[in-house]
C-alpha positions as CSV (number, residue, x, y, z in Angstrom):
1,M,-31.9,-78.5,2.4
2,A,-28.7,-76.4,2.1
3,F,-25.4,-76.9,4.0
4,F,-24.2,-80.4,3.1
5,A,-20.6,-80.9,4.2
6,M,-17.2,-79.5,4.8
7,L,-14.7,-81.4,2.6
8,D,-11.0,-81.7,3.0
9,L,-9.3,-81.6,-0.4
10,A,-5.7,-81.4,0.8
11,P,-4.0,-80.6,4.1
12,G,-5.2,-77.1,5.0
13,R,-7.5,-76.8,2.0
14,R,-11.3,-77.2,2.6
15,V,-14.5,-76.4,0.7
16,T,-18.0,-75.9,2.0
17,V,-20.6,-77.8,0.0
18,F,-24.2,-76.8,-0.2
19,R,-27.0,-79.0,-1.5
20,D,-29.7,-76.9,-3.2
21,P,-28.4,-73.6,-1.6
22,D,-31.0,-71.1,-0.5
23,R,-30.8,-67.4,-1.4
24,R,-28.5,-66.5,1.5
25,E,-26.1,-69.3,0.8
26,W,-26.2,-68.6,-3.0
27,R,-25.0,-65.0,-2.2
28,E,-22.2,-66.5,0.0
29,L,-21.2,-68.7,-2.9
30,E,-21.2,-65.8,-5.3
31,R,-19.1,-63.7,-2.9
32,A,-16.6,-66.5,-2.4
33,N,-16.1,-67.1,-6.1
34,D,-15.0,-64.8,-8.9
35,P,-18.1,-63.7,-10.8
36,L,-16.5,-64.6,-14.1
37,D,-15.7,-68.1,-12.8
38,G,-19.2,-68.5,-11.4
39,V,-20.5,-71.0,-8.9
40,R,-19.2,-74.4,-9.5
41,G,-21.1,-77.5,-8.8
42,F,-22.4,-80.9,-9.8
43,L,-26.0,-81.8,-10.8
44,V,-26.7,-85.1,-9.1
45,G,-30.1,-86.3,-10.1
46,A,-32.4,-83.3,-9.4
47,A,-30.1,-81.9,-6.7
48,F,-27.4,-79.2,-7.2
49,Y,-24.3,-79.5,-5.0
50,A,-22.2,-76.2,-5.1
51,W,-19.1,-75.3,-3.2
52,A,-16.9,-72.4,-2.1
53,P,-14.2,-71.4,-2.3
54,A,-13.5,-72.1,-6.0
55,A,-12.0,-75.6,-6.6
56,L,-11.9,-77.7,-9.7
57,H,-14.6,-80.3,-10.2
58,G,-12.0,-83.0,-10.3
59,E,-10.7,-82.0,-6.9
60,V,-14.1,-82.1,-5.3
61,K,-15.6,-85.1,-7.0
62,G,-13.8,-87.8,-5.0
63,P,-14.5,-86.4,-1.5
64,L,-18.1,-85.5,-2.4
65,A,-18.7,-89.0,-3.9
66,A,-17.4,-90.5,-0.7
67,S,-19.8,-88.3,1.4
68,L,-22.7,-89.2,-0.8
69,G,-21.9,-92.9,-1.1
70,D,-22.1,-92.6,-4.9
71,D,-19.5,-93.2,-7.7
72,G,-20.3,-90.0,-9.4
73,R,-20.7,-91.6,-12.8
74,D,-23.9,-89.8,-13.7
75,W,-23.0,-86.4,-12.3
76,L,-23.1,-83.4,-14.5
77,P,-20.3,-80.9,-13.8
78,V,-21.5,-77.3,-14.3
79,T,-20.7,-73.7,-13.6
80,A,-23.5,-71.3,-12.9
81,L,-22.9,-67.8,-14.2
82,T,-25.6,-65.9,-12.5
83,V,-24.5,-62.5,-13.9
84,L,-25.4,-63.9,-17.4
85,G,-28.2,-66.2,-16.3
86,E,-26.3,-69.1,-17.9
87,L,-25.3,-72.6,-16.9
88,V,-22.1,-73.9,-18.5
89,V,-21.7,-77.7,-18.8
90,T,-17.9,-78.2,-18.2
91,N,-17.3,-81.7,-19.5
92,S,-17.1,-83.0,-23.1
93,F,-20.3,-83.9,-25.0
94,P,-20.9,-85.1,-28.5
95,A,-22.3,-82.3,-30.6
96,G,-25.9,-82.8,-31.7
97,G,-29.4,-82.1,-30.8
98,E,-30.4,-85.2,-28.8
99,C,-27.7,-85.1,-26.2
100,R,-28.1,-81.3,-25.8
101,R,-31.9,-81.7,-25.3
102,R,-31.4,-84.4,-22.6
103,V,-28.9,-82.2,-20.7
104,E,-31.1,-79.1,-21.0
105,A,-34.1,-81.0,-19.7
106,R,-32.0,-82.3,-16.8
107,V,-30.9,-78.7,-15.9
108,R,-34.4,-77.5,-16.1
109,S,-35.6,-80.2,-13.8
110,C,-33.3,-78.9,-11.0
111,A,-35.5,-76.5,-9.0
112,S,-32.5,-75.0,-7.2
113,L,-30.8,-73.9,-10.5
114,C,-34.1,-72.6,-11.9
115,R,-34.7,-70.6,-8.8
116,H,-31.3,-68.8,-9.1
117,L,-30.9,-68.7,-12.9
118,G,-34.6,-68.3,-14.0
119,R,-37.2,-70.8,-15.2
120,S,-35.5,-71.5,-18.5
121,P,-31.8,-70.9,-18.0
122,R,-29.5,-70.7,-21.0
123,V,-27.3,-73.8,-21.2
124,S,-24.0,-73.8,-23.0
125,F,-21.3,-76.4,-23.4
126,A,-17.7,-75.7,-22.8
127,R,-16.5,-78.5,-25.1
128,E,-18.7,-80.0,-27.8
129,L,-17.1,-82.8,-29.8
130,E,-17.6,-82.7,-33.5
131,A,-17.2,-85.8,-35.7
132,A,-13.9,-85.8,-37.5
């Protein structure tokens, strides 16, 4: 499955959302977004929802949640940097091995991400929280 929905974020502002984009759609996503910003999306279960043009995760989450009939509580916001073969988790996580291992396993269970980033994509965290 690929094209999912066209979402209205604000008057005159729309994004196209793809579920598990195929090769052609992935290239469209890369062309529509700055390569340094990467392809933004949410990991929802084992599916990857990505959009173009670039919009913040917080802007897309509400309309996408309404389309999916889901509250979005267990969604993982990510940015795929295909140039680097890396996936960046963009929300805050506690630092430490167990949480990191769970997230990495979740990323590697997504066939769409592995198809575009490689079987074992590098996973990094934008904000790891250390104990004070």
